[in-house]
C-alpha positions as CSV (number, residue, x, y, z in Angstrom):
1,M,283.4,-13.2,147.6
2,R,281.1,-16.2,148.5
3,R,283.5,-18.6,146.9
4,G,286.3,-18.1,149.3
5,G,283.9,-18.1,152.1
6,R,282.3,-21.5,151.0
7,L,285.6,-23.2,150.4
8,A,286.8,-22.1,153.8
9,T,283.8,-23.4,155.2
10,Y,283.9,-26.9,153.5
11,S,287.7,-27.2,154.3
12,A,287.0,-26.5,158.0
13,Q,284.4,-29.1,158.2
14,G,286.5,-31.6,156.4
15,V,289.4,-31.2,158.8
16,F,287.3,-31.1,161.6
17,R,285.6,-34.7,160.2
18,R,289.1,-36.1,159.4
19,A,290.4,-35.2,162.8
20,L,287.6,-37.2,164.4
21,K,287.9,-40.5,162.2
22,E,291.7,-40.3,163.4
23,A,290.5,-40.0,167.1
24,G,288.4,-43.0,166.4
25,F,285.0,-41.1,166.6
26,A,282.1,-41.8,164.1
27,L,280.7,-38.7,162.9
28,H,277.0,-38.7,161.3
29,R,276.7,-36.0,158.6
30,V,273.5,-34.4,158.6
31,P,272.8,-32.9,154.8
32,G,272.0,-29.2,155.0
33,V,272.9,-28.8,158.9
34,G,276.7,-28.1,159.3
35,K,276.2,-27.1,163.0
36,R,274.9,-30.4,164.1
37,E,278.1,-32.1,162.8
38,W,280.3,-29.9,165.0
39,T,277.8,-30.5,168.0
40,V,277.9,-34.2,167.6
41,G,281.5,-34.3,167.3
42,I,282.2,-32.2,170.6
43,A,279.8,-34.3,172.4
44,L,281.5,-37.5,171.5
45,K,285.2,-35.8,172.0
46,F,284.1,-34.6,175.5
47,P,281.4,-36.8,177.0
48,P,279.5,-35.6,180.3
49,G,281.0,-37.1,183.3
């Protein structure tokens, strides 16, 4: 069932990026590296300090 897994993953990433866009955050997409997208998003949403 790779189709279902891939679809779920892409959907999750899409929703995550969409939420960041609505929040006003710019998320840089790195081709082939999905985990980095989440790391960048979290870093922007929760800045140190």
